[in-house]
TORKOL-4160 file (C-alpha; in steps of 0.2 Angstrom, whole numbers, padded with zeros to 4 digits, m for minus):
411
<pt num="1" X="0000" Y="0000" Z="0000"/>
<pt num="2" X="0007" Y="0017" Z="m0005"/>
<pt num="3" X="0011" Y="0030" Z="0008"/>
<pt num="4" X="m0004" Y="0041" Z="0001"/>
<pt num="5" X="m0016" Y="0027" Z="0003"/>
<pt num="6" X="m0011" Y="0024" Z="0021"/>
<pt num="7" X="m0012" Y="0042" Z="0025"/>
<pt num="8" X="m0029" Y="0045" Z="0019"/>
<pt num="9" X="m0035" Y="0027" Z="0025"/>
<pt num="10" X="m0029" Y="0031" Z="0042"/>
<pt num="11" X="m0039" Y="0047" Z="0044"/>
<pt num="12" X="m0054" Y="0039" Z="0037"/>
<pt num="13" X="m0054" Y="0024" Z="0049"/>
<pt num="14" X="m0050" Y="0036" Z="0064"/>
<pt num="15" X="m0065" Y="0048" Z="0060"/>
<pt num="16" X="m0076" Y="0034" Z="0055"/>
<pt num="17" X="m0073" Y="0025" Z="0073"/>
<pt num="18" X="m0077" Y="0041" Z="0082"/>
<pt num="19" X="m0092" Y="0045" Z="0071"/>
<pt num="20" X="m0099" Y="0027" Z="0074"/>
<pt num="21" X="m0096" Y="0028" Z="0093"/>
<pt num="22" X="m0104" Y="0045" Z="0095"/>
<pt num="23" X="m0119" Y="0041" Z="0084"/>
<pt num="24" X="m0121" Y="0023" Z="0092"/>
<pt num="25" X="m0122" Y="0032" Z="0109"/>
<pt num="26" X="m0136" Y="0044" Z="0103"/>
<pt num="27" X="m0146" Y="0031" Z="0096"/>
<pt num="28" X="m0143" Y="0020" Z="0112"/>
<pt num="29" X="m0150" Y="0034" Z="0123"/>
<pt num="30" X="m0164" Y="0037" Z="0112"/>
<pt num="31" X="m0170" Y="0019" Z="0113"/>
<pt num="32" X="m0167" Y="0019" Z="0132"/>
<pt num="33" X="m0178" Y="0033" Z="0134"/>
<pt num="34" X="m0191" Y="0025" Z="0123"/>
<pt num="35" X="m0191" Y="0008" Z="0131"/>
<pt num="36" X="m0185" Y="0012" Z="0149"/>
<pt num="37" X="m0202" Y="0017" Z="0156"/>
<pt num="38" X="m0211" Y="0002" Z="0149"/>
<pt num="39" X="m0197" Y="m0009" Z="0155"/>
<pt num="40" X="m0194" Y="m0003" Z="0173"/>
<pt num="41" X="m0211" Y="0005" Z="0177"/>
<pt num="42" X="m0225" Y="m0004" Z="0168"/>
<pt num="43" X="m0217" Y="m0021" Z="0167"/>
<pt num="44" X="m0209" Y="m0020" Z="0184"/>
<pt num="45" X="m0193" Y="m0027" Z="0178"/>
<pt num="46" X="m0176" Y="m0026" Z="0187"/>
<pt num="47" X="m0164" Y="m0012" Z="0184"/>
<pt num="48" X="m0151" Y="m0025" Z="0179"/>
<pt num="49" X="m0161" Y="m0029" Z="0164"/>
<pt num="50" X="m0156" Y="m0012" Z="0157"/>
<pt num="51" X="m0138" Y="m0019" Z="0154"/>
<pt num="52" X="m0145" Y="m0034" Z="0143"/>
<pt num="53" X="m0156" Y="m0021" Z="0134"/>
<pt num="54" X="m0140" Y="m0011" Z="0130"/>
<pt num="55" X="m0131" Y="m0026" Z="0123"/>
<pt num="56" X="m0145" Y="m0030" Z="0112"/>
<pt num="57" X="m0148" Y="m0012" Z="0105"/>
<pt num="58" X="m0130" Y="m0009" Z="0100"/>
<pt num="59" X="m0130" Y="m0022" Z="0086"/>
<pt num="60" X="m0146" Y="m0016" Z="0078"/>
<pt num="61" X="m0139" Y="0002" Z="0080"/>
<pt num="62" X="m0124" Y="m0002" Z="0069"/>
<pt num="63" X="m0135" Y="m0004" Z="0054"/>
<pt num="64" X="m0138" Y="0015" Z="0052"/>
<pt num="65" X="m0123" Y="0022" Z="0063"/>
<pt num="66" X="m0109" Y="0014" Z="0052"/>
<pt num="67" X="m0115" Y="0021" Z="0036"/>
<pt num="68" X="m0118" Y="0039" Z="0044"/>
<pt num="69" X="m0102" Y="0038" Z="0053"/>
<pt num="70" X="m0092" Y="0033" Z="0037"/>
<pt num="71" X="m0101" Y="0047" Z="0026"/>
<pt num="72" X="m0096" Y="0059" Z="0040"/>
<pt num="73" X="m0078" Y="0053" Z="0039"/>
<pt num="74" X="m0077" Y="0054" Z="0020"/>
<pt num="75" X="m0085" Y="0072" Z="0020"/>
<pt num="76" X="m0073" Y="0079" Z="0034"/>
<pt num="77" X="m0057" Y="0070" Z="0028"/>
<pt num="78" X="m0058" Y="0075" Z="0009"/>
<pt num="79" X="m0065" Y="0091" Z="0013"/>
<pt num="80" X="m0049" Y="0095" Z="0025"/>
<pt num="81" X="m0038" Y="0088" Z="0011"/>
<pt num="82" X="m0046" Y="0101" Z="m0001"/>
<pt num="83" X="m0046" Y="0116" Z="0010"/>
<pt num="84" X="m0027" Y="0113" Z="0014"/>
<pt num="85" X="m0023" Y="0112" Z="m0005"/>
<pt num="86" X="m0017" Y="0094" Z="m0002"/>
<pt num="87" X="m0029" Y="0087" Z="m0014"/>
<pt num="88" X="m0022" Y="0100" Z="m0027"/>
<pt num="89" X="m0005" Y="0095" Z="m0025"/>
<pt num="90" X="m0010" Y="0076" Z="m0027"/>
<pt num="91" X="m0020" Y="0081" Z="m0043"/>
<pt num="92" X="m0004" Y="0090" Z="m0049"/>
<pt num="93" X="0006" Y="0074" Z="m0047"/>
<pt num="94" X="m0005" Y="0066" Z="m0059"/>
<pt num="95" X="m0017" Y="0057" Z="m0048"/>
<pt num="96" X="m0036" Y="0057" Z="m0054"/>
<pt num="97" X="m0050" Y="0060" Z="m0043"/>
<pt num="98" X="m0055" Y="0041" Z="m0044"/>
<pt num="99" X="m0037" Y="0037" Z="m0039"/>
<pt num="100" X="m0039" Y="0048" Z="m0024"/>
<pt num="101" X="m0055" Y="0039" Z="m0020"/>
<pt num="102" X="m0048" Y="0022" Z="m0019"/>
<pt num="103" X="m0045" Y="0022" Z="m0001"/>
<pt num="104" X="m0062" Y="0027" Z="0004"/>
<pt num="105" X="m0070" Y="0015" Z="m0009"/>
<pt num="106" X="m0059" Y="0001" Z="m0003"/>
<pt num="107" X="m0064" Y="0005" Z="0015"/>
<pt num="108" X="m0082" Y="0006" Z="0009"/>
<pt num="109" X="m0082" Y="m0011" Z="0003"/>
<pt num="110" X="m0076" Y="m0019" Z="0019"/>
<pt num="111" X="m0089" Y="m0009" Z="0029"/>
<pt num="112" X="m0103" Y="m0014" Z="0017"/>
<pt num="113" X="m0097" Y="m0032" Z="0020"/>
<pt num="114" X="m0098" Y="m0029" Z="0038"/>
<pt num="115" X="m0115" Y="m0020" Z="0037"/>
<pt num="116" X="m0122" Y="m0035" Z="0027"/>
<pt num="117" X="m0116" Y="m0047" Z="0040"/>
<pt num="118" X="m0124" Y="m0037" Z="0054"/>
<pt num="119" X="m0141" Y="m0036" Z="0044"/>
<pt num="120" X="m0142" Y="m0054" Z="0040"/>
<pt num="121" X="m0136" Y="m0061" Z="0057"/>
<pt num="122" X="m0133" Y="m0050" Z="0071"/>
<pt num="123" X="m0146" Y="m0037" Z="0069"/>
<pt num="124" X="m0161" Y="m0049" Z="0067"/>
<pt num="125" X="m0155" Y="m0059" Z="0083"/>
<pt num="126" X="m0153" Y="m0042" Z="0092"/>
<pt num="127" X="m0172" Y="m0038" Z="0088"/>
<pt num="128" X="m0178" Y="m0055" Z="0093"/>
<pt num="129" X="m0169" Y="m0055" Z="0109"/>
<pt num="130" X="m0176" Y="m0037" Z="0113"/>
<pt num="131" X="m0193" Y="m0043" Z="0110"/>
<pt num="132" X="m0190" Y="m0058" Z="0121"/>
<pt num="133" X="m0182" Y="m0047" Z="0134"/>
<pt num="134" X="m0198" Y="m0036" Z="0136"/>
<pt num="135" X="m0210" Y="m0051" Z="0136"/>
<pt num="136" X="m0199" Y="m0060" Z="0149"/>
<pt num="137" X="m0200" Y="m0044" Z="0160"/>
<pt num="138" X="m0219" Y="m0045" Z="0159"/>
<pt num="139" X="m0222" Y="m0064" Z="0161"/>
<pt num="140" X="m0209" Y="m0065" Z="0175"/>
<pt num="141" X="m0220" Y="m0052" Z="0185"/>
<pt num="142" X="m0237" Y="m0053" Z="0178"/>
<pt num="143" X="m0245" Y="m0043" Z="0192"/>
<pt num="144" X="m0237" Y="m0028" Z="0183"/>
<pt num="145" X="m0247" Y="m0032" Z="0167"/>
<pt num="146" X="m0262" Y="m0025" Z="0176"/>
<pt num="147" X="m0256" Y="m0006" Z="0175"/>
<pt num="148" X="m0268" Y="0009" Z="0176"/>
<pt num="149" X="m0257" Y="0018" Z="0166"/>
<pt num="150" X="m0259" Y="0008" Z="0150"/>
<pt num="151" X="m0275" Y="0012" Z="0138"/>
<pt num="152" X="m0279" Y="m0007" Z="0138"/>
<pt num="153" X="m0270" Y="m0023" Z="0143"/>
<pt num="154" X="m0274" Y="m0040" Z="0132"/>
<pt num="155" X="m0271" Y="m0055" Z="0142"/>
<pt num="156" X="m0278" Y="m0073" Z="0138"/>
<pt num="157" X="m0291" Y="m0067" Z="0125"/>
<pt num="158" X="m0298" Y="m0054" Z="0135"/>
<pt num="159" X="m0295" Y="m0035" Z="0134"/>
<pt num="160" X="m0294" Y="m0027" Z="0152"/>
<pt num="161" X="m0296" Y="m0008" Z="0156"/>
<pt num="162" X="m0290" Y="m0003" Z="0173"/>
<pt num="163" X="m0296" Y="0015" Z="0179"/>
<pt num="164" X="m0285" Y="0015" Z="0195"/>
<pt num="165" X="m0274" Y="0004" Z="0205"/>
<pt num="166" X="m0265" Y="0005" Z="0221"/>
<pt num="167" X="m0255" Y="m0009" Z="0226"/>
<pt num="168" X="m0265" Y="m0025" Z="0224"/>
<pt num="169" X="m0282" Y="m0016" Z="0224"/>
<pt num="170" X="m0290" Y="m0011" Z="0208"/>
<pt num="171" X="m0304" Y="0002" Z="0206"/>
<pt num="172" X="m0315" Y="0000" Z="0191"/>
<pt num="173" X="m0310" Y="m0015" Z="0181"/>
<pt num="174" X="m0318" Y="m0018" Z="0164"/>
<pt num="175" X="m0316" Y="m0035" Z="0154"/>
<pt num="176" X="m0320" Y="m0038" Z="0135"/>
<pt num="177" X="m0317" Y="m0054" Z="0127"/>
<pt num="178" X="m0307" Y="m0053" Z="0110"/>
<pt num="179" X="m0302" Y="m0065" Z="0097"/>
<pt num="180" X="m0284" Y="m0069" Z="0092"/>
<pt num="181" X="m0283" Y="m0052" Z="0081"/>
<pt num="182" X="m0289" Y="m0042" Z="0095"/>
<pt num="183" X="m0306" Y="m0039" Z="0089"/>
<pt num="184" X="m0321" Y="m0039" Z="0101"/>
<pt num="185" X="m0328" Y="m0056" Z="0100"/>
<pt num="186" X="m0343" Y="m0061" Z="0113"/>
<pt num="187" X="m0341" Y="m0078" Z="0106"/>
<pt num="188" X="m0324" Y="m0081" Z="0114"/>
<pt num="189" X="m0333" Y="m0080" Z="0131"/>
<pt num="190" X="m0351" Y="m0081" Z="0138"/>
<pt num="191" X="m0353" Y="m0062" Z="0140"/>
<pt num="192" X="m0350" Y="m0047" Z="0130"/>
<pt num="193" X="m0343" Y="m0036" Z="0144"/>
<pt num="194" X="m0339" Y="m0036" Z="0162"/>
<pt num="195" X="m0337" Y="m0022" Z="0174"/>
<pt num="196" X="m0332" Y="m0023" Z="0192"/>
<pt num="197" X="m0331" Y="m0008" Z="0204"/>
<pt num="198" X="m0317" Y="m0015" Z="0214"/>
<pt num="199" X="m0305" Y="m0030" Z="0211"/>
<pt num="200" X="m0290" Y="m0037" Z="0221"/>
<pt num="201" X="m0275" Y="m0046" Z="0213"/>
<pt num="202" X="m0272" Y="m0063" Z="0222"/>
<pt num="203" X="m0260" Y="m0076" Z="0220"/>
<pt num="204" X="m0250" Y="m0082" Z="0204"/>
<pt num="205" X="m0248" Y="m0100" Z="0201"/>
<pt num="206" X="m0231" Y="m0102" Z="0191"/>
<pt num="207" X="m0234" Y="m0120" Z="0187"/>
<pt num="208" X="m0250" Y="m0116" Z="0178"/>
<pt num="209" X="m0247" Y="m0098" Z="0175"/>
<pt num="210" X="m0264" Y="m0094" Z="0182"/>
<pt num="211" X="m0266" Y="m0077" Z="0190"/>
<pt num="212" X="m0281" Y="m0076" Z="0202"/>
<pt num="213" X="m0292" Y="m0060" Z="0205"/>
<pt num="214" X="m0307" Y="m0058" Z="0216"/>
<pt num="215" X="m0320" Y="m0046" Z="0209"/>
<pt num="216" X="m0332" Y="m0036" Z="0219"/>
<pt num="217" X="m0349" Y="m0027" Z="0213"/>
<pt num="218" X="m0349" Y="m0034" Z="0196"/>
<pt num="219" X="m0360" Y="m0031" Z="0181"/>
<pt num="220" X="m0360" Y="m0045" Z="0168"/>
<pt num="221" X="m0368" Y="m0039" Z="0150"/>
<pt num="222" X="m0373" Y="m0052" Z="0138"/>
<pt num="223" X="m0381" Y="m0045" Z="0121"/>
<pt num="224" X="m0393" Y="m0054" Z="0110"/>
<pt num="225" X="m0402" Y="m0050" Z="0094"/>
<pt num="226" X="m0417" Y="m0040" Z="0103"/>
<pt num="227" X="m0412" Y="m0038" Z="0122"/>
<pt num="228" X="m0397" Y="m0034" Z="0133"/>
<pt num="229" X="m0396" Y="m0045" Z="0149"/>
<pt num="230" X="m0387" Y="m0038" Z="0164"/>
<pt num="231" X="m0382" Y="m0050" Z="0179"/>
<pt num="232" X="m0377" Y="m0042" Z="0195"/>
<pt num="233" X="m0365" Y="m0051" Z="0206"/>
<pt num="234" X="m0358" Y="m0046" Z="0223"/>
<pt num="235" X="m0342" Y="m0056" Z="0223"/>
<pt num="236" X="m0334" Y="m0068" Z="0211"/>
<pt num="237" X="m0317" Y="m0075" Z="0207"/>
<pt num="238" X="m0308" Y="m0072" Z="0189"/>
<pt num="239" X="m0294" Y="m0083" Z="0184"/>
<pt num="240" X="m0282" Y="m0076" Z="0170"/>
<pt num="241" X="m0271" Y="m0088" Z="0160"/>
<pt num="242" X="m0254" Y="m0080" Z="0156"/>
<pt num="243" X="m0246" Y="m0092" Z="0144"/>
<pt num="244" X="m0228" Y="m0092" Z="0139"/>
<pt num="245" X="m0225" Y="m0088" Z="0121"/>
<pt num="246" X="m0220" Y="m0104" Z="0111"/>
<pt num="247" X="m0219" Y="m0096" Z="0095"/>
<pt num="248" X="m0210" Y="m0081" Z="0088"/>
<pt num="249" X="m0219" Y="m0067" Z="0079"/>
<pt num="250" X="m0218" Y="m0069" Z="0061"/>
<pt num="251" X="m0209" Y="m0053" Z="0057"/>
<pt num="252" X="m0196" Y="m0054" Z="0044"/>
<pt num="253" X="m0184" Y="m0042" Z="0053"/>
<pt num="254" X="m0183" Y="m0054" Z="0067"/>
<pt num="255" X="m0176" Y="m0068" Z="0056"/>
<pt num="256" X="m0159" Y="m0072" Z="0050"/>
<pt num="257" X="m0157" Y="m0076" Z="0031"/>
<pt num="258" X="m0156" Y="m0095" Z="0034"/>
<pt num="259" X="m0171" Y="m0093" Z="0047"/>
<pt num="260" X="m0181" Y="m0084" Z="0033"/>
<pt num="261" X="m0177" Y="m0099" Z="0021"/>
<pt num="262" X="m0184" Y="m0111" Z="0033"/>
<pt num="263" X="m0200" Y="m0101" Z="0037"/>
<pt num="264" X="m0204" Y="m0100" Z="0018"/>
<pt num="265" X="m0201" Y="m0119" Z="0016"/>
<pt num="266" X="m0212" Y="m0124" Z="0031"/>
<pt num="267" X="m0225" Y="m0112" Z="0024"/>
<pt num="268" X="m0226" Y="m0121" Z="0008"/>
<pt num="269" X="m0227" Y="m0138" Z="0017"/>
<pt num="270" X="m0241" Y="m0133" Z="0028"/>
<pt num="271" X="m0251" Y="m0123" Z="0016"/>
<pt num="272" X="m0261" Y="m0138" Z="0008"/>
<pt num="273" X="m0266" Y="m0144" Z="0026"/>
<pt num="274" X="m0284" Y="m0144" Z="0031"/>
<pt num="275" X="m0283" Y="m0137" Z="0049"/>
<pt num="276" X="m0301" Y="m0144" Z="0052"/>
<pt num="277" X="m0297" Y="m0162" Z="0048"/>
<pt num="278" X="m0281" Y="m0161" Z="0058"/>
<pt num="279" X="m0291" Y="m0155" Z="0073"/>
<pt num="280" X="m0302" Y="m0170" Z="0072"/>
<pt num="281" X="m0286" Y="m0181" Z="0071"/>
<pt num="282" X="m0278" Y="m0173" Z="0086"/>
<pt num="283" X="m0295" Y="m0176" Z="0097"/>
<pt num="284" X="m0296" Y="m0193" Z="0091"/>
<pt num="285" X="m0278" Y="m0197" Z="0096"/>
<pt num="286" X="m0282" Y="m0191" Z="0113"/>
<pt num="287" X="m0294" Y="m0205" Z="0116"/>
<pt num="288" X="m0281" Y="m0218" Z="0112"/>
<pt num="289" X="m0275" Y="m0223" Z="0129"/>
<pt num="290" X="m0263" Y="m0236" Z="0121"/>
<pt num="291" X="m0253" Y="m0222" Z="0113"/>
<pt num="292" X="m0251" Y="m0208" Z="0126"/>
<pt num="293" X="m0238" Y="m0199" Z="0115"/>
<pt num="294" X="m0250" Y="m0198" Z="0100"/>
<pt num="295" X="m0260" Y="m0184" Z="0107"/>
<pt num="296" X="m0245" Y="m0173" Z="0111"/>
<pt num="297" X="m0238" Y="m0177" Z="0093"/>
<pt num="298" X="m0254" Y="m0171" Z="0084"/>
<pt num="299" X="m0257" Y="m0156" Z="0096"/>
<pt num="300" X="m0239" Y="m0151" Z="0091"/>
<pt num="301" X="m0241" Y="m0153" Z="0073"/>
<pt num="302" X="m0258" Y="m0144" Z="0074"/>
<pt num="303" X="m0250" Y="m0129" Z="0082"/>
<pt num="304" X="m0235" Y="m0128" Z="0070"/>
<pt num="305" X="m0249" Y="m0128" Z="0056"/>
<pt num="306" X="m0259" Y="m0115" Z="0064"/>
<pt num="307" X="m0244" Y="m0104" Z="0067"/>
<pt num="308" X="m0239" Y="m0104" Z="0048"/>
<pt num="309" X="m0256" Y="m0104" Z="0040"/>
<pt num="310" X="m0262" Y="m0090" Z="0051"/>
<pt num="311" X="m0247" Y="m0080" Z="0052"/>
<pt num="312" X="m0240" Y="m0080" Z="0034"/>
<pt num="313" X="m0253" Y="m0072" Z="0023"/>
<pt num="314" X="m0248" Y="m0068" Z="0005"/>
<pt num="315" X="m0242" Y="m0051" Z="0010"/>
<pt num="316" X="m0232" Y="m0057" Z="0023"/>
<pt num="317" X="m0225" Y="m0071" Z="0012"/>
<pt num="318" X="m0219" Y="m0057" Z="0000"/>
<pt num="319" X="m0211" Y="m0047" Z="0015"/>
<pt num="320" X="m0201" Y="m0063" Z="0020"/>
<pt num="321" X="m0195" Y="m0066" Z="0001"/>
<pt num="322" X="m0189" Y="m0048" Z="m0001"/>
<pt num="323" X="m0181" Y="m0046" Z="0016"/>
<pt num="324" X="m0165" Y="m0052" Z="0009"/>
<pt num="325" X="m0164" Y="m0041" Z="m0005"/>
<pt num="326" X="m0169" Y="m0026" Z="0007"/>
<pt num="327" X="m0154" Y="m0030" Z="0018"/>
<pt num="328" X="m0142" Y="m0032" Z="0004"/>
<pt num="329" X="m0148" Y="m0016" Z="m0004"/>
<pt num="330" X="m0146" Y="m0007" Z="0013"/>
<pt num="331" X="m0129" Y="m0014" Z="0015"/>
<pt num="332" X="m0122" Y="m0005" Z="0000"/>
<pt num="333" X="m0125" Y="0012" Z="0008"/>
<pt num="334" X="m0107" Y="0014" Z="0013"/>
<pt num="335" X="m0101" Y="0011" Z="m0005"/>
<pt num="336" X="m0114" Y="0024" Z="m0012"/>
<pt num="337" X="m0109" Y="0036" Z="0002"/>
<pt num="338" X="m0091" Y="0034" Z="m0003"/>
<pt num="339" X="m0094" Y="0038" Z="m0021"/>
<pt num="340" X="m0105" Y="0052" Z="m0017"/>
<pt num="341" X="m0095" Y="0059" Z="m0003"/>
<pt num="342" X="m0078" Y="0063" Z="m0011"/>
<pt num="343" X="m0084" Y="0074" Z="m0025"/>
<pt num="344" X="m0096" Y="0083" Z="m0013"/>
<pt num="345" X="m0082" Y="0085" Z="0000"/>
<pt num="346" X="m0071" Y="0096" Z="m0011"/>
<pt num="347" X="m0086" Y="0106" Z="m0020"/>
<pt num="348" X="m0080" Y="0122" Z="m0011"/>
<pt num="349" X="m0063" Y="0117" Z="m0006"/>
<pt num="350" X="m0056" Y="0134" Z="0000"/>
<pt num="351" X="m0069" Y="0146" Z="0003"/>
<pt num="352" X="m0082" Y="0136" Z="0013"/>
<pt num="353" X="m0082" Y="0117" Z="0015"/>
<pt num="354" X="m0097" Y="0117" Z="0025"/>
<pt num="355" X="m0108" Y="0118" Z="0008"/>
<pt num="356" X="m0102" Y="0101" Z="0002"/>
<pt num="357" X="m0104" Y="0094" Z="0020"/>
<pt num="358" X="m0122" Y="0100" Z="0020"/>
<pt num="359" X="m0125" Y="0093" Z="0003"/>
<pt num="360" X="m0118" Y="0076" Z="0007"/>
<pt num="361" X="m0129" Y="0074" Z="0024"/>
<pt num="362" X="m0144" Y="0080" Z="0014"/>
<pt num="363" X="m0140" Y="0067" Z="0000"/>
<pt num="364" X="m0138" Y="0053" Z="0013"/>
<pt num="365" X="m0155" Y="0058" Z="0022"/>
<pt num="366" X="m0164" Y="0057" Z="0005"/>
<pt num="367" X="m0156" Y="0041" Z="0002"/>
<pt num="368" X="m0162" Y="0033" Z="0018"/>
<pt num="369" X="m0178" Y="0041" Z="0016"/>
<pt num="370" X="m0180" Y="0033" Z="m0001"/>
<pt num="371" X="m0175" Y="0016" Z="0006"/>
<pt num="372" X="m0188" Y="0018" Z="0019"/>
<pt num="373" X="m0202" Y="0022" Z="0006"/>
<pt num="374" X="m0196" Y="0008" Z="m0006"/>
<pt num="375" X="m0199" Y="m0004" Z="0009"/>
<pt num="376" X="m0218" Y="0000" Z="0007"/>
<pt num="377" X="m0217" Y="m0009" Z="m0010"/>
<pt num="378" X="m0211" Y="m0025" Z="m0002"/>
<pt num="379" X="m0228" Y="m0034" Z="0001"/>
<pt num="380" X="m0232" Y="m0032" Z="m0017"/>
<pt num="381" X="m0232" Y="m0047" Z="m0028"/>
<pt num="382" X="m0221" Y="m0049" Z="m0043"/>
<pt num="383" X="m0204" Y="m0042" Z="m0048"/>
<pt num="384" X="m0208" Y="m0024" Z="m0043"/>
<pt num="385" X="m0202" Y="m0025" Z="m0025"/>
<pt num="386" X="m0185" Y="m0032" Z="m0031"/>
<pt num="387" X="m0183" Y="m0018" Z="m0044"/>
<pt num="388" X="m0189" Y="m0004" Z="m0032"/>
<pt num="389" X="m0178" Y="m0009" Z="m0017"/>
<pt num="390" X="m0162" Y="m0008" Z="m0028"/>
<pt num="391" X="m0168" Y="0009" Z="m0035"/>
<pt num="392" X="m0160" Y="0021" Z="m0022"/>
<pt num="393" X="m0142" Y="0012" Z="m0024"/>
<pt num="394" X="m0144" Y="0014" Z="m0043"/>
<pt num="395" X="m0149" Y="0032" Z="m0043"/>
<pt num="396" X="m0136" Y="0036" Z="m0030"/>
<pt num="397" X="m0122" Y="0028" Z="m0040"/>
<pt num="398" X="m0127" Y="0038" Z="m0055"/>
<pt num="399" X="m0128" Y="0054" Z="m0046"/>
<pt num="400" X="m0110" Y="0050" Z="m0039"/>
<pt num="401" X="m0103" Y="0047" Z="m0057"/>
<pt num="402" X="m0111" Y="0063" Z="m0062"/>
<pt num="403" X="m0103" Y="0072" Z="m0047"/>
<pt num="404" X="m0086" Y="0064" Z="m0051"/>
<pt num="405" X="m0087" Y="0070" Z="m0070"/>
<pt num="406" X="m0091" Y="0088" Z="m0064"/>
<pt num="407" X="m0077" Y="0088" Z="m0051"/>
<pt num="408" X="m0064" Y="0081" Z="m0064"/>
<pt num="409" X="m0056" Y="0098" Z="m0066"/>
<pt num="410" X="m0058" Y="0105" Z="m0049"/>
<pt num="411" X="m0043" Y="0103" Z="m0037"/>
């Protein structure tokens, strides 16, 4: 490696490291302020959980901070070289602008590879771990799920609204049955709504995951076609089942590339399965005392089939298929920023380097906004999402080539 390349590369690496560190800390603080209240106050999680949360946020933050930090380094380093006339001396020595951009482009390729690995492996695992962290904080201390500060709490196919809570005493508890999607559904219970003036939170059975409540002065509503029935109860118990989540949410950004391939394979396999017939087989297997494991096996298979059939509609399948393309496109940000940043950094070399710096930041902001807008097309069918997701990179590279041609005769 030539002395000139080492000289530029050392400055780029140093400024990039400082930029990534600063931006990561800012994003980390933002995520902490966003989630800290729900973790420590609403879910009652111990303060030690904050350390685990920080460790999971950092990998996710790097997907944004590495490209931004690198762009900042390119603008500052090449802007300073231009302002100090070092760039002019290099050009007079016969070096083209593309040759001077070689250290930035080389480092950009390495960082793009790093970003791609983060996008396909580290960031999805971090997002899933963050989700499990929040869920674990809630399920480990289910009493804190019944919080008056929340608009509504959905537990065990019921929607609960609490007016006021003091310790284990609740004033004003309203219960509504809902289906799996959260839509009010009287068929999920024997009532349409239940209102209790007072309630007291009882014990929690960790083995069966049952939280007991004692309700006082209850009014139970049951609606029919032409009438509404009200039942007044002085006191009654209520049991809420708080299950542990056995399946992950089918969100593409929480799965690695290899896991996405497995999800799509399983979805294709279970798509033709008749769930009604499978439920019949599962029920029949439970009656066979000679084969006690048959009921468990059928129940597991049924749960797996329901998980994929209900969670993977056509739009979600398209989102899973295009997730890998979106990650690859996003990882190219460093390379695009290297090509754009160098000519913009030397635009106003002596008089005002802040102009090129400002333009570079604006172009990067537009680039990321374009990527976010392109994500809206991911659930569309056909080849359109694949073209649209690469469009910001194609436009960015074309803009960079145009800027290089304009800066050809600028020192």
